[in-house]
C-alpha positions as CSV (number, residue, x, y, z in Angstrom):
1,M,14.3,-18.1,-16.2
2,T,17.8,-19.0,-15.4
3,R,19.1,-19.5,-11.9
4,R,21.4,-16.5,-12.2
5,R,18.4,-14.3,-13.2
6,L,16.4,-15.6,-10.3
7,L,19.2,-14.9,-7.8
8,K,19.6,-11.3,-9.2
9,L,15.9,-10.6,-8.9
10,S,15.8,-12.0,-5.4
11,L,18.7,-9.9,-4.4
12,F,17.2,-6.8,-5.9
13,G,13.9,-7.4,-4.3
14,S,15.5,-8.0,-0.9
15,L,17.5,-4.8,-1.2
16,A,14.5,-2.8,-2.3
17,F,12.4,-3.9,0.6
18,S,15.3,-3.4,3.1
19,S,15.8,0.1,1.8
20,G,12.1,0.8,2.2
21,L,12.3,-0.1,5.9
22,L,15.5,1.8,6.3
23,L,14.0,4.9,4.7
24,G,11.0,4.6,7.1
25,S,13.3,4.6,10.1
26,L,15.6,7.4,8.8
27,L,12.8,9.7,7.5
28,P,10.0,9.2,10.0
29,G,8.1,12.4,9.3
30,R,5.3,13.7,11.6
31,Y,2.1,11.6,11.5
32,P,-0.6,11.9,14.1
33,P,-1.2,8.8,16.3
34,V,-4.0,6.5,15.1
35,P,-5.9,4.6,17.8
36,G,-6.4,0.9,17.2
37,L,-3.3,0.2,15.0
38,H,-1.7,-3.2,15.6
39,R,0.9,-3.7,12.9
40,L,1.2,-0.5,11.0
41,S,2.8,2.7,12.3
42,P,1.0,6.0,11.9
43,K,3.2,6.8,8.9
44,E,2.4,3.5,7.2
45,H,-1.3,4.0,7.9
46,A,-1.2,7.5,6.4
47,V,0.4,6.1,3.2
48,L,-2.2,3.3,3.0
49,V,-5.0,5.8,3.5
50,A,-3.6,8.0,0.7
51,A,-3.2,5.1,-1.6
52,A,-6.7,3.7,-0.8
53,R,-8.2,7.2,-1.4
54,R,-6.7,7.2,-4.9
55,L,-7.4,3.5,-5.7
56,L,-11.0,3.8,-4.5
57,D,-11.7,7.2,-6.0
58,G,-15.4,7.4,-6.7
59,A,-16.3,4.1,-5.0
60,W,-19.3,4.2,-2.7
61,G,-18.7,2.4,0.5
62,P,-16.4,2.5,3.5
63,A,-14.0,5.4,4.0
64,P,-10.3,4.9,3.1
65,E,-9.5,5.3,6.8
66,A,-11.7,2.3,7.6
67,V,-10.2,0.3,4.8
68,A,-6.7,1.0,6.2
69,L,-7.7,0.0,9.7
70,W,-9.1,-3.3,8.4
71,V,-5.9,-4.0,6.5
72,D,-3.9,-3.3,9.7
73,G,-6.1,-5.9,11.5
74,Y,-5.6,-8.3,8.6
75,L,-1.8,-7.9,8.7
76,R,-2.0,-8.7,12.4
77,H,-3.0,-12.3,11.6
78,L,-0.3,-12.8,8.9
79,P,3.2,-14.1,9.7
80,A,5.6,-11.3,10.7
81,P,7.7,-11.5,7.6
82,L,4.7,-10.9,5.3
83,G,3.6,-8.0,7.4
84,D,7.1,-6.5,7.3
85,D,7.0,-6.8,3.5
86,V,3.8,-4.8,3.3
87,R,5.2,-2.2,5.7
88,A,8.3,-1.9,3.5
89,L,6.2,-1.6,0.5
90,L,4.3,1.3,2.1
91,H,7.6,3.1,2.9
92,L,8.8,2.6,-0.7
93,L,5.6,4.1,-2.0
94,E,5.9,7.1,0.4
95,H,9.5,7.8,-0.7
96,S,9.3,6.8,-4.4
97,P,8.0,10.0,-6.1
98,P,11.5,11.5,-6.7
99,L,12.3,8.3,-8.7
100,S,9.6,9.3,-11.2
101,G,10.4,13.0,-11.3
102,R,8.1,14.3,-8.6
103,R,9.1,16.2,-5.5
104,G,8.0,15.3,-2.0
105,R,6.5,12.3,-0.4
106,F,3.5,10.4,-1.7
107,T,1.2,11.6,1.1
108,A,2.1,15.3,0.4
109,L,1.4,15.1,-3.4
110,P,-1.8,16.4,-4.8
111,P,-4.3,13.7,-5.9
112,E,-3.4,14.0,-9.6
113,A,0.3,13.5,-8.9
114,Q,-0.5,10.5,-6.6
115,D,-2.5,9.0,-9.5
116,L,0.6,9.4,-11.7
117,V,2.9,7.7,-9.1
118,L,0.5,4.8,-8.8
119,R,0.2,4.5,-12.6
120,D,4.0,4.5,-12.8
121,W,4.1,1.6,-10.3
122,E,1.3,-0.2,-12.2
123,R,3.1,0.1,-15.6
124,S,6.7,-0.1,-14.4
125,P,9.1,-2.1,-16.4
126,R,10.4,-3.4,-13.1
127,A,8.4,-6.5,-11.9
128,L,8.9,-5.6,-8.3
129,R,7.1,-2.3,-8.6
130,R,4.2,-3.9,-10.6
131,Q,3.9,-6.7,-8.1
132,G,4.0,-4.1,-5.3
133,F,1.2,-2.2,-6.9
134,Q,-0.9,-5.3,-7.3
135,A,-0.3,-6.3,-3.7
136,L,-1.4,-2.8,-2.5
137,K,-4.4,-2.8,-4.8
138,S,-5.4,-6.3,-3.6
139,L,-5.2,-5.3,0.1
140,V,-7.2,-2.1,-0.5
141,C,-9.9,-4.1,-2.4
142,L,-10.0,-6.8,0.3
143,G,-10.5,-4.1,2.9
144,F,-13.2,-2.3,0.8
145,Y,-15.3,-5.2,-0.3
146,Q,-15.4,-7.0,3.1
147,D,-17.4,-4.1,4.5
148,P,-21.2,-4.4,4.2
149,G,-21.3,-0.7,3.1
150,S,-19.8,-1.7,-0.2
151,Y,-22.3,-4.4,-1.0
152,A,-25.1,-2.2,-2.5
153,A,-22.7,-0.6,-5.0
154,I,-22.0,-3.9,-6.7
155,G,-25.5,-5.3,-6.3
156,Y,-24.6,-7.9,-3.7
157,S,-27.3,-8.5,-1.1
158,G,-24.9,-10.0,1.4
159,P,-24.2,-13.5,2.7
160,L,-27.2,-15.8,2.7
161,V,-26.3,-17.3,6.0
């Protein structure tokens, strides 16, 4: 990779995440308050719950709401810039459906359309969207598999200590 390409990618990534946070502040929407949130707003929490519901479809274990609360607590212990990047990613996901030909916000789409949006992110020719999908999937899986309710589904008896 050349230095020029690296600079272009860095600039594009910074602009995309900045636009995600800007969209979040300009288009707040109406989301009910969620008790116990530390780093995420109710809107970001709703987007994370919707994404977790689709990524964990059919998985037996903790509810997507519990996964999202765990992720919020996890983000609380990360440096602020990393948490801000995750928050920007959630805003980008919420407002990205029109970029792939769908109308409305991610949280307002039916499950099948949400699956298509996530698949578009997963298979995107743009590295930023693919990496964003992988980051989101990793956070959801961390939140899911840390819960003892998920152990039985994968045949794990729990920690030996």
